[in-house]
N, CA and C atoms as an extended XYZ file, in Angstrom:
342
Properties=species:S:1:pos:R:3:atomname:S:1:resname:S:1:resid:I:1 pbc="F F F"
N        63.068      105.863       77.084 N   MET     1
C        64.157      106.814       77.002 CA  MET     1
C        65.162      106.285       75.981 C   MET     1
N        65.595      107.167       75.084 N   GLN     2
C        66.513      106.768       74.021 CA  GLN     2
C        67.465      107.913       73.706 C   GLN     2
N        68.723      107.564       73.492 N   VAL     3
C        69.663      108.554       72.971 CA  VAL     3
C        69.378      108.652       71.482 C   VAL     3
N        69.027      109.866       71.055 N   TYR     4
C        68.693      110.090       69.650 CA  TYR     4
C        69.939      110.425       68.841 C   TYR     4
N        70.857      111.178       69.467 N   TYR     5
C        72.084      111.594       68.790 CA  TYR     5
C        73.209      111.613       69.810 C   TYR     5
N        74.283      110.921       69.513 N   LEU     6
C        75.459      110.917       70.363 CA  LEU     6
C        76.531      111.725       69.653 C   LEU     6
N        76.858      112.886       70.232 N   GLU     7
C        77.816      113.798       69.613 CA  GLU     7
C        79.187      113.620       70.257 C   GLU     7
N        80.183      113.376       69.416 N   VAL     8
C        81.553      113.237       69.877 CA  VAL     8
C        82.353      114.376       69.260 C   VAL     8
N        82.873      115.253       70.117 N   VAL     9
C        83.738      116.344       69.668 CA  VAL     9
C        85.158      115.916       70.002 C   VAL     9
N        86.004      115.859       69.002 N   THR    10
C        87.353      115.335       69.171 CA  THR    10
C        88.349      116.120       68.332 C   THR    10
N        89.589      116.029       68.715 N   ASN    11
C        90.660      116.657       67.935 CA  ASN    11
C        91.157      115.740       66.817 C   ASN    11
N        90.647      114.499       66.746 N   ASP    12
C        91.060      113.565       65.697 CA  ASP    12
C        89.850      112.796       65.170 C   ASP    12
N        89.075      113.457       64.336 N   VAL    13
C        87.843      112.885       63.783 CA  VAL    13
C        88.119      111.577       63.053 C   VAL    13
N        89.134      111.564       62.205 N   ASP    14
C        89.407      110.367       61.410 CA  ASP    14
C        89.723      109.160       62.285 C   ASP    14
N        90.522      109.344       63.334 N   ALA    15
C        90.886      108.224       64.205 CA  ALA    15
C        89.660      107.676       64.934 C   ALA    15
N        88.795      108.573       65.432 N   VAL    16
C        87.596      108.113       66.138 CA  VAL    16
C        86.675      107.368       65.179 C   VAL    16
N        86.474      107.913       63.990 N   CYS    17
C        85.618      107.233       63.005 CA  CYS    17
C        86.189      105.869       62.638 C   CYS    17
N        87.499      105.785       62.416 N   ARG    18
C        88.115      104.486       62.088 CA  ARG    18
C        87.880      103.470       63.200 C   ARG    18
N        88.021      103.905       64.441 N   ALA    19
C        87.821      102.994       65.570 CA  ALA    19
C        86.377      102.518       65.632 C   ALA    19
N        85.410      103.406       65.400 N   TYR    20
C        83.999      103.020       65.436 CA  TYR    20
C        83.656      102.084       64.286 C   TYR    20
N        84.262      102.302       63.133 N   VAL    21
C        84.046      101.411       61.991 CA  VAL    21
C        84.609      100.033       62.313 C   VAL    21
N        85.825       99.990       62.825 N   ALA    22
C        86.481       98.714       63.121 CA  ALA    22
C        85.785       97.972       64.256 C   ALA    22
N        85.307       98.697       65.251 N   THR    23
C        84.715       98.067       66.425 CA  THR    23
C        83.272       97.652       66.201 C   THR    23
N        82.473       98.530       65.609 N   TRP    24
C        81.036       98.276       65.491 CA  TRP    24
C        80.533       98.193       64.059 C   TRP    24
N        81.416       98.359       63.086 N   GLY    25
C        80.995       98.263       61.696 CA  GLY    25
C        80.128       99.413       61.223 C   GLY    25
N        80.221      100.572       61.896 N   LEU    26
C        79.420      101.729       61.492 CA  LEU    26
C        79.878      102.246       60.138 C   LEU    26
N        78.965      102.873       59.425 N   GLN    27
C        79.263      103.466       58.122 CA  GLN    27
C        79.036      104.969       58.210 C   GLN    27
N        80.105      105.740       58.140 N   PHE    28
C        80.018      107.189       58.260 CA  PHE    28
C        79.853      107.846       56.899 C   PHE    28
N        79.027      108.903       56.886 N   GLY    29
C        78.838      109.683       55.680 CA  GLY    29
C        79.804      110.854       55.631 C   GLY    29
N        79.583      111.691       54.649 N   GLU    30
C        80.382      112.911       54.496 CA  GLU    30
C        80.003      113.910       55.589 C   GLU    30
N        80.858      114.888       55.861 N   PRO    31
C        80.535      115.896       56.877 CA  PRO    31
C        79.206      116.596       56.588 C   PRO    31
N        78.417      116.786       57.650 N   ASP    32
C        77.101      117.418       57.564 CA  ASP    32
C        77.218      118.835       58.126 C   ASP    32
N        77.082      119.828       57.255 N   THR    33
C        77.253      121.219       57.689 CA  THR    33
C        76.231      121.632       58.741 C   THR    33
N        75.018      121.053       58.705 N   LEU    34
C        74.001      121.405       59.696 CA  LEU    34
C        74.343      120.881       61.087 C   LEU    34
N        75.255      119.923       61.154 N   LEU    35
C        75.660      119.344       62.436 CA  LEU    35
C        77.130      119.659       62.732 C   LEU    35
N        77.567      120.837       62.342 N   GLY    36
C        78.933      121.275       62.641 CA  GLY    36
C        79.989      120.492       61.891 C   GLY    36
N        79.652      120.025       60.695 N   ASN    37
C        80.533      119.192       59.875 CA  ASN    37
C        80.808      117.829       60.489 C   ASN    37
N        79.877      117.358       61.316 N   ALA    38
C        80.018      116.023       61.894 CA  ALA    38
C        79.852      114.976       60.807 C   ALA    38
N        80.656      113.950       60.890 N   ARG    39
C        80.449      112.757       60.078 CA  ARG    39
C        79.515      111.867       60.883 C   ARG    39
N        78.398      111.465       60.302 N   THR    40
C        77.392      110.726       61.054 CA  THR    40
C        77.253      109.288       60.565 C   THR    40
N        76.808      108.446       61.495 N   ALA    41
C        76.526      107.047       61.187 CA  ALA    41
C        75.286      106.640       61.966 C   ALA    41
N        74.475      105.794       61.352 N   ALA    42
C        73.281      105.263       62.022 CA  ALA    42
C        73.715      104.265       63.095 C   ALA    42
N        73.054      104.357       64.253 N   LEU    43
C        73.304      103.416       65.339 CA  LEU    43
C        72.347      102.241       65.229 C   LEU    43
N        72.819      101.065       65.557 N   HIS    44
C        71.949       99.892       65.585 CA  HIS    44
C        70.859      100.142       66.615 C   HIS    44
N        69.609       99.970       66.255 N   GLY    45
C        68.503      100.214       67.171 CA  GLY    45
C        67.944      101.622       67.082 C   GLY    45
N        68.495      102.451       66.224 N   GLY    46
C        67.984      103.810       66.035 CA  GLY    46
C        68.926      104.870       66.548 C   GLY    46
N        68.761      106.066       66.053 N   GLY    47
C        69.597      107.191       66.432 CA  GLY    47
C        70.850      107.284       65.576 C   GLY    47
N        71.636      108.289       65.879 N   LEU    48
C        72.866      108.571       65.132 CA  LEU    48
C        74.007      108.856       66.083 C   LEU    48
N        75.222      108.625       65.605 N   VAL    49
C        76.418      109.127       66.263 CA  VAL    49
C        77.057      110.095       65.276 C   VAL    49
N        77.501      111.238       65.792 N   GLY    50
C        78.179      112.227       64.972 CA  GLY    50
C        79.532      112.540       65.573 C   GLY    50
N        80.555      112.539       64.729 N   VAL    51
C        81.914      112.825       65.179 CA  VAL    51
C        82.392      114.062       64.441 C   VAL    51
N        82.793      115.077       65.234 N   ARG    52
C        83.236      116.329       64.613 CA  ARG    52
C        84.389      116.924       65.409 C   ARG    52
N        85.070      117.856       64.756 N   GLY    53
C        86.109      118.615       65.431 CA  GLY    53
C        85.498      119.793       66.166 C   GLY    53
N        86.278      120.451       67.022 N   PRO    54
C        85.796      121.634       67.736 CA  PRO    54
C        85.363      122.728       66.750 C   PRO    54
N        84.305      123.453       67.125 N   LEU    55
C        83.794      124.533       66.280 CA  LEU    55
C        84.433      125.879       66.602 C   LEU    55
N        85.070      125.964       67.773 N   ARG    56
C        85.757      127.191       68.166 CA  ARG    56
C        87.012      126.813       68.924 C   ARG    56
N        87.912      127.735       68.996 N   GLU    57
C        89.210      127.480       69.615 CA  GLU    57
C        89.099      127.009       71.066 C   GLU    57
N        88.092      127.505       71.790 N   ASP    58
C        87.971      127.148       73.210 CA  ASP    58
C        87.042      125.958       73.465 C   ASP    58
N        86.541      125.294       72.405 N   GLU    59
C        85.676      124.137       72.614 CA  GLU    59
C        86.527      122.914       72.928 C   GLU    59
N        86.245      122.308       74.056 N   GLU    60
C        86.970      121.124       74.512 CA  GLU    60
C        86.329      119.861       73.948 C   GLU    60
N        87.101      118.785       73.791 N   PRO    61
C        86.505      117.508       73.414 CA  PRO    61
C        85.451      117.092       74.441 C   PRO    61
N        84.378      116.500       73.954 N   VAL    62
C        83.273      116.099       74.820 CA  VAL    62
C        82.473      115.003       74.122 C   VAL    62
N        81.831      114.165       74.916 N   VAL    63
C        80.834      113.229       74.399 CA  VAL    63
C        79.515      113.668       75.002 C   VAL    63
N        78.576      114.054       74.154 N   ARG    64
C        77.319      114.648       74.610 CA  ARG    64
C        76.135      113.851       74.068 C   ARG    64
N        75.381      113.170       74.944 N   PRO    65
C        74.176      112.483       74.481 CA  PRO    65
C        73.019      113.474       74.340 C   PRO    65
N        72.284      113.350       73.268 N   TYR    66
C        71.051      114.118       73.063 CA  TYR    66
C        69.898      113.139       73.231 C   TYR    66
N        69.117      113.345       74.266 N   TRP    67
C        67.997      112.455       74.580 CA  TRP    67
C        66.778      112.818       73.744 C   TRP    67
N        66.130      111.825       73.203 N   LEU    68
C        64.920      111.997       72.411 CA  LEU    68
C        63.784      112.438       73.328 C   LEU    68
N        63.114      113.532       72.962 N   VAL    69
C        61.980      114.037       73.741 CA  VAL    69
C        60.807      114.312       72.810 C   VAL    69
N        59.603      114.192       73.361 N   ASP    70
C        58.398      114.494       72.586 CA  ASP    70
C        58.122      115.987       72.527 C   ASP    70
N        58.440      116.700       73.613 N   ASP    71
C        58.162      118.130       73.715 CA  ASP    71
C        59.354      118.809       74.370 C   ASP    71
N        60.155      119.496       73.573 N   ILE    72
C        61.405      120.065       74.077 CA  ILE    72
C        61.162      121.166       75.108 C   ILE    72
N        60.063      121.909       74.976 N   LYS    73
C        59.772      122.960       75.960 CA  LYS    73
C        59.485      122.359       77.333 C   LYS    73
N        58.730      121.288       77.362 N   VAL    74
C        58.436      120.603       78.623 CA  VAL    74
C        59.722      120.018       79.206 C   VAL    74
N        60.548      119.411       78.357 N   ALA    75
C        61.803      118.814       78.822 CA  ALA    75
C        62.754      119.874       79.366 C   ALA    75
N        62.860      121.021       78.703 N   VAL    76
C        63.719      122.112       79.180 CA  VAL    76
C        63.237      122.600       80.546 C   VAL    76
N        61.946      122.752       80.701 N   ALA    77
C        61.403      123.200       81.990 CA  ALA    77
C        61.751      122.200       83.095 C   ALA    77
N        61.657      120.912       82.796 N   ALA    78
C        61.997      119.887       83.789 CA  ALA    78
C        63.481      119.923       84.136 C   ALA    78
N        64.324      120.107       83.138 N   VAL    79
C        65.769      120.187       83.356 CA  VAL    79
C        66.108      121.397       84.227 C   VAL    79
N        65.513      122.533       83.912 N   GLU    80
C        65.783      123.743       84.694 CA  GLU    80
C        65.288      123.588       86.131 C   GLU    80
N        64.150      122.954       86.313 N   LYS    81
C        63.622      122.724       87.658 CA  LYS    81
C        64.562      121.816       88.454 C   LYS    81
N        65.240      120.913       87.760 N   ALA    82
C        66.177      119.990       88.402 CA  ALA    82
C        67.554      120.618       88.626 C   ALA    82
N        67.716      121.884       88.220 N   GLY    83
C        68.982      122.570       88.440 CA  GLY    83
C        69.873      122.692       87.229 C   GLY    83
N        69.404      122.231       86.086 N   GLY    84
C        70.194      122.345       84.860 CA  GLY    84
C        70.288      123.781       84.394 C   GLY    84
N        71.441      124.108       83.810 N   GLU    85
C        71.685      125.455       83.276 CA  GLU    85
C        71.774      125.353       81.757 C   GLU    85
N        70.915      126.090       81.070 N   MET    86
C        70.881      126.015       79.615 CA  MET    86
C        72.130      126.661       79.014 C   MET    86
N        72.787      125.908       78.152 N   ALA    87
C        73.924      126.428       77.397 CA  ALA    87
C        73.467      126.878       76.013 C   ALA    87
N        72.485      126.165       75.465 N   LEU    88
C        71.895      126.507       74.172 CA  LEU    88
C        70.401      126.277       74.306 C   LEU    88
N        69.603      127.338       74.248 N   PRO    89
C        68.151      127.161       74.350 CA  PRO    89
C        67.643      126.412       73.120 C   PRO    89
N        66.395      125.966       73.143 N   PRO    90
C        65.870      125.252       71.984 CA  PRO    90
C        66.156      125.999       70.677 C   PRO    90
N        66.809      125.273       69.775 N   THR    91
C        67.265      125.836       68.508 CA  THR    91
C        66.921      124.860       67.396 C   THR    91
N        66.263      125.361       66.365 N   GLU    92
C        65.872      124.498       65.250 CA  GLU    92
C        67.055      124.252       64.319 C   GLU    92
N        67.202      122.998       63.908 N   ILE    93
C        68.138      122.621       62.851 CA  ILE    93
C        67.259      122.240       61.665 C   ILE    93
N        67.267      123.035       60.602 N   PRO    94
C        66.356      122.804       59.484 CA  PRO    94
C        66.375      121.357       58.979 C   PRO    94
N        65.191      120.787       58.915 N   GLY    95
C        65.043      119.434       58.412 CA  GLY    95
C        65.435      118.341       59.390 C   GLY    95
N        65.889      118.721       60.583 N   ARG    96
C        66.372      117.731       61.553 CA  ARG    96
C        65.605      117.752       62.865 C   ARG    96
N        65.071      118.910       63.237 N   GLY    97
C        64.351      119.022       64.501 CA  GLY    97
C        64.875      120.167       65.337 C   GLY    97
N        64.606      120.110       66.628 N   THR    98
C        64.995      121.161       67.561 CA  THR    98
C        65.846      120.544       68.655 C   THR    98
N        66.955      121.225       68.974 N   ILE    99
C        67.866      120.733       70.000 CA  ILE    99
C        68.019      121.763       71.109 C   ILE    99
N        68.496      121.313       72.242 N   ALA   100
C        68.888      122.191       73.344 CA  ALA   100
C        70.058      121.512       74.052 C   ALA   100
N        70.946      122.308       74.644 N   ILE   101
C        72.088      121.787       75.396 CA  ILE   101
C        72.051      122.402       76.779 C   ILE   101
N        72.332      121.579       77.784 N   TYR   102
C        72.373      122.090       79.154 CA  TYR   102
C        73.526      121.466       79.924 C   TYR   102
N        73.903      122.156       81.005 N   PHE   103
C        74.923      121.674       81.927 CA  PHE   103
C        74.230      121.219       83.205 C   PHE   103
N        74.641      120.074       83.705 N   LEU   104
C        74.136      119.570       84.978 CA  LEU   104
C        75.118      118.525       85.491 C   LEU   104
N        75.514      118.651       86.753 N   GLY   105
C        76.438      117.691       87.336 CA  GLY   105
C        77.801      117.686       86.682 C   GLY   105
N        78.274      118.848       86.256 N   ASN   106
C        79.575      118.986       85.583 CA  ASN   106
C        79.658      118.238       84.259 C   ASN   106
N        78.505      117.947       83.670 N   ASN   107
C        78.447      117.293       82.369 CA  ASN   107
C        77.565      118.096       81.423 C   ASN   107
N        77.792      117.878       80.133 N   GLN   108
C        76.926      118.471       79.112 CA  GLN   108
C        75.934      117.405       78.657 C   GLN   108
N        74.705      117.833       78.460 N   HIS   109
C        73.635      116.950       78.011 CA  HIS   109
C        72.870      117.656       76.909 C   HIS   109
N        72.179      116.901       76.086 N   GLY   110
C        71.362      117.488       75.039 CA  GLY   110
C        69.969      116.892       75.018 C   GLY   110
N        69.065      117.650       74.433 N   LEU   111
C        67.699      117.210       74.179 CA  LEU   111
C        67.449      117.354       72.687 C   LEU   111
N        66.668      116.452       72.108 N   TRP   112
C        66.397      116.514       70.679 CA  TRP   112
C        64.947      116.135       70.436 C   TRP   112
N        64.221      117.054       69.807 N   GLN   113
C        62.845      116.791       69.379 CA  GLN   113
C        62.840      116.779       67.863 C   GLN   113
N        62.661      115.592       67.259 N   PRO   114
C        62.655      115.525       65.787 CA  PRO   114
C        61.487      116.272       65.185 C   PRO   114
């Protein structure tokens, strides 16, 4: 089990990125339009962290892990069987893979199939 993408939605992107650079030495790139203008950095051991601002007025700050899966359809079925409610069904991000977002236990979670 591995977190493939750690998404941080914040009202202060620059401050969060500065803290991650100072604390862990991460190197952030320019905003990526395919990831909601998130500034991304490679994580030690694999995966990415992306820091972005809210995409809509009612989007609250959140930290959302996207778990790496081999088959997103199988993973979605397992999540739904466990009581998860899909917020975003499997959706392709061109050149990046397919993601899904669900709610479970008052938290947001993600799945990512590269």
